[in-house]
N, C-alpha and C positions, 0 to 999 in steps of 0.2 A: 430817641428810642425808635427802633424799627422791629417789625415782626415779619419774618419770612416764612411762608408756608412751605413745608417740605413734603409731607404725605400724611394722610389719615389724621392721627392725633399729634403729629410731630410738627413743631414750629421752632424757629430760631429767634430768640428775643435778644436784641443787641443794644447795648448802650455803653459808650466809653470803651473800657478794656474788657468788658464782660460780654460773653456771647453764650447764652443759656439755651441748650437744645432740650426739647421735651419728647419723651416717649418714642424713641426711634425704633419703629418696625417698618422695614422698607422692602423686604423680599420674602418669598416663601409663604406657605400656608400657616394657619394658626388654628387653635382649638381642635386638635386631633383631626386634621384634614377637613375641617368644617368651613373655614373662611379663606378667602383670598382678597388681597388688595385689588381695588378697581384698576389701579396702575401701579407698577413697581418702579422703584428708584434705581437707576443704573449705578454700577460700581464706581464709575468715574465721578458721578455727581456726589456720591457718599464720601469719597476720598476728598474731594474739593471742600465739601461741607465740614468734615472733621478738621481740616486745616485751619478753620476759623473758630472752632468751638473751644470754650474754656470750661464749661460745666454741662452736665447732663442730669436732668431731673426725670425720675421715673415715678409716675403717679401711683401705680399699683401693680400687682403681680400678674394680671391677665396678659397673655402672650401678645396681644395687639398693642400693649404698652411696654411690657417688659419682655423683649424678644431675646431669648437666650442665643438664638442663631446670630443676631447682630453682634452681641458682645463677644462671642467666640470668633466670629469672622473678622471683627475689627478691633479685637482686644489689644494687639500689638501697637496699633496706631494710637489708641486711647491712652495706653500706658506711656508710650514714647513721648506723647505731647503733654503728659501730665494733666490730662483732663480730669476734673473732679466730679464725682458722682454724688447725687443727692437722692435720698429715699426716705420715706416716712419712718419715724422711729416707733416701731410696734413690737409686741411680744413675739409674734411670728418672725423668726429669723431666717427663714429659708432663702429669701431673696438676698438679704444682707450677707448671709454666710456664703452664698454663691459668688457674690461680687468680691468679697474679701479674699476668698480662695483663689480668685482669678488675679489677685494682686492689684485691684483698683483702689484708688484713693476715695473712700466712701465716707460721707457724712450722713448720719441718721438724724433727720430733722424732728425736733420736739414740736408738737402741735402748738400753734399760736405764738411761737417764739420768732422774732425777727432775726434773719440771718443776713449779714452784710457780705455780699459777694464781690463787691468792688466799690469804687467811689460812686456815690449816688445810685446804687443798685442794691435794693433790699428785697428779700423774699420771705414770705410766711406760708407755711404748709398747714392745712387744716384737714382733719379727718372727716369722712362722710360715710355713714353706716359702718359696715365691717371691713370692706376691702379698700374702697376708693379714697382718694385724697385730692384736694385742689391746691393750687398755688396762686398766691397773690404777689404781684411784682410791682414795685414802685421804682421807676427809673426815669431820669431825665424830666422829672416833673409830671410824669404820667403814671397812671395805675392800670395795669393789665390784670384781669382776673380770668384764670384758666380753670374752668369747671370740669373739663373733659367729660368723664362718664358720671359725675356726681348727680344723683337723682334729686336735684333741688326743684321739687314739684309743687310746693305750696308756700304760702306767704310766711307761715311760722318758721319753716326751715330756712327760707331765704333771709328772714330777719336775724336768725341766729348767726348766720355767716356775716351779714351786713353789720351787725353789732361789733364784729372783730375787724373787718377790712374796709367798711364804708362803701361809698359810691366808686364806680370805676369808669375809666375812659374807654377801654376796650374789653369786651367780653368774648371769650372763646367757649363754645358749648356744643355738645352733641346734638344732632338734629334728626336722628332716626333710631328705631329700635334695634337692639343688637343681641337678641337671645331668642330662645324658643317661645313662640307666641301662638300656642294652640296647634292642633294637627292640620292635616291637609284640608279638612272640611270646615275649618274654623277661620276663614279669611276675615270675618267681621272683627275678630279679636285683634288681628294684625292692623286692620284699618283703625281701630280704636287706639292701639298702641302707637301708631304713627301720628295720629292726631294729638295724642297726649304729649309727645315730644315737642310739638309745636306749642302746645299750651304751656309746657315747662319754660320755653324761651320767653313767653309772655310774662310769666311769673318772675323770672330772673331779670328781665328788662325793667319791669316795674320796681323791683327791689333795688337794683344796683345802678339804675339810671345811666347806662352806657351811652357814649356818643356813637360808638361803632360796635356792631355784633358780627362776629366771624363764625359761621356754622362750620363745624369740622367734626372729627372723631367718628364719622359714619361712612367713610369712603371705602366700604367693603361690600363683598357679596357672599351670601351663603353659597358655597361652591362645591357641594357634594351631591351626588345623585339622590341622596335621601333627604336633603334639606333645601335644595334649590327653590322649592315652592315657597319658602319663607320670604323670598324677594318680592312676592307679588303685591305687597302693599307698602314697601319701604319708601320713606320720603327721599326725594331727590332735591338737589339745590333749587330746581324750578318750583317745587312745592313750598320750600321755605320763602322764596321770592314772592310767590303768590300770597302767602299768608301774611307777609309783612310789607306789602306794597305801600301801605299808608302809615307805617310806623314812624315814630318821632326820633328814631335812631337811623344811622347809616348802616344798612345791611351790606356786608362785603363778602361775596363769594370769592374764594381764592383758588387758583390752580397751582401746581408745583412750581416753585421758583418766584411766585409773586411776593412783593414786599409792600407793606403799608406802614405809615407812621401814625395811623389813626385818622387821617383826613380822607374825605370822600374822593374816590377816583372812579366815576361812572364807566369810563372806557375799560379799565382793567376788570372791573366787576362784570361787565357785559361779555368780555372775552373769556373770562373764567367760566361764566355760566354756559357759554357756547361750548367750551372745551368739555365740561362735564356732561352736557346734553349729548354730545357725540359718544362719550364713554358709556353712559347708561344705555344708549341705544344699541350697543354691541351685544350680540347673543353671548350667553355663558359658554366659554370655550373649554372643552375637555374637562367636564366635572369629575371630581375625585371619586374613588371607590375604596372599599375595604376588601381585605383578604380573610377568608374564613379561618377561625382558630379552633384547633381540636379541643375536645372536651378535657383531655388530660392537662393541657396547658391552662385552660380556664380554672380547673381545680387547683392547680399549683399557684396561680395568681390569687385565687381566693384565699388560699392558706396564708399568703403574705399579707393580704388585706386583714384577715382575722387576727393575725399576730400583731399587726400595727394597732388595730383597734383595742385589743385586750391590753397591749402595753401602755396605752394612753388613757384608758378608762377602767373604772371599777366594774368588773363583770357583775358583781352583786347589785351595784347601782343600776346597771343596764337592765337586769332582770326586774328590779323594782320599778324602774321607769316603764318597762313594757306592761306591767300589771296595773300600776297605780297613777301614772302620769295624768294630769287633767286634760292633756291632748294625747291622742293615740300615737305614741312614738315607738320606734324599734319593733314594730310588728313584722311578722313574716311577709316577705314580698316575693311575687312570682314574676320572673322575666323570661320571655320567650325569645330565643334567637332564631329569626325566621330563615336565615341562610342554612342553618343546620337542622332545623326542625325540633330543637331541644328546648324544653322549659325547665327552669331552675327555681327551686324554692330556697330563699335566703332568709335565715333567722339569725340576726346579729347577736343577740345575747347568748344563744345556744352555740354560735360559731359553726353553723352547719350550712352546707350547700348540697341540695339533693335534687335529683330529677323528679319531676312531678307531672301529673296530668291535669292539675288544677288550672282554672282560668287565670290568664296572665294579667298583671297590672300594666306592664309596659312591653312593647315589642321593639327589638333592636337587632343589629348585626352582632355576631359573636365577637368581632374585633372591638366593638364598642364596649361590650360587657367586660372583655379582658382588659381594656384600657381603664375602665372604671376601677377594677380590682388592683391594677398594677400601679396606680398613682394616687397619692393622698389627695390630689385635687381632681380626681376622676369624675366624681358626680357633678362638681361645679362645671367642668368642661362640657359634660353631657348636656347640662341645662342650657348652656350657651350655644353649642353647635346644633342642637335640635335634630340630631340624626336618629330619632326614635319616634315612636307613636304611642299614644295612650291606648291600651287594649280594653279598658273599661273605665267608666266614670269614676273620677277620684284616684286613678292609678298613679298619676304623677305625684299628687300630694302624698299618697301613701308611701311611695318609693322615697320621696324627699325626706319624710319623717324618719325613715329607717337608714337609708344609704348615704345621707349627707353628714353622717356623724364625724367623718374626718374633716369636713369643712369647719365644724365647730372646733375640733382639736387644733387645726391650723391657726385658729384665732385665740388659742390659749384656753379654750373652754373644754372641760372634761366632765364626763359622767362620774359623779362622786357625791359625797354628802353636800347637800344644799343646792345642787344644780336644778332639781325639780322645782325649787321655790325661787329661782332666779327670775324676777319679773321681766328683765330685759330680754332674756332668751325666749321665754314663753310668749312674750308680746310679739317678737319678730316672727316666730313660727306661726302664731295664730293669724297675724295680719297677712303674711305672704300666702298662707294656705287659703285664707278666706278669699283673697283675690283670685287665686287659681280656680277654686271651687265655683265662685260666682261666674267666672268667665266660661267655664266648661258647661255650666247650666244655661249660659246665655248664648249658646251657639245659634247663629242666625240673627242675633240682635246686635245693634251697633253701639249700645251703651255699655259695653263691657268695661269693667274697671281696670286699673293699671297693672302692669307686670314687672318683670325683672330685666335688668340690663347688664351688659358686660362692662 
């Protein structure tokens, strides 16, 4: 069994006649002009890679894992070679529908079910929270556990996974934060988020007892003029090396093209560390920008958002939730677009978008607001790319409780009879918002609690 690092969250796991590629995002921006890869993969390298691939596994829908650009650019090659695609079997069929419409050979993996991909090559996919999934691969007598973005942050959650997949030989895991982590003045929040990612690796290593740990899925930069400040506390491979200098596992930093069979290679590790050291030392080149969107276009995009929301949710249930929910959901939210000077009051149950002079909850560019209304994943993208600022304490929490309704819809959850009493949903809302509120109150303190990731 061999693992070849390609880029970011993408590796090629090979054994016998099976060569499984994971999460191919190799070129171009992601998250609405919010992220860039630290290094891009050239076309000739991608072409050579696909000549060897038999299967592609996509962990979840986020564009740094499911790159629509990749599948459109290389679709003919994937189809011609008969490469089989693997994705988690979930109610939300947007990714699966896209892949089927492109004519790909897709298998939707049932969680916890072993799939035999070839002789002595077995894969199990497990769900994590709402979006993410992990893959456990047993091949050639070795066990590779790829957690990518899964937030395995405590012993209880690690045990749940361990009860299914057991110990592993090689662990691949995210090593830095990858979402909005407070505003410009809240660097302590980002320092805490970076430290927590290292703590997560400790939890995971303690649970799964890997012989080798490969830090990956964090080789990106916040690359917009509005979010580049978020890079100020991100972990680098050197931070991971320093944190695990005395660990009882082999830490293996990899650069594009490196290959490991799970045995230590101090020379390759050192060369990769030096490669990334030079990459991280480069200044951010040509940060991205947005173009202003006229008010009429924003109104039209809102109309589409409102129609989608009302088509997928009971308007009566939304009104009831606004008035009676044990947490304040679907309340009016005010967003100020600082490039146009306009403030908008959004009331989801009423279906209204109105100019206002009221104090804003969030400040963002008009293109960001238009993107939010234009896409069912818009608020999720906004939360990851971080191209906004909180205008008042609790503004992000308030906006999330109102404008993230399509995130729930994409997961098959609708406002209707019984949703208000669904403990899973209420619990997730309360916990995530508690963390955000605690952090915003803790500006200037280093003991801020945990946040969200991509």
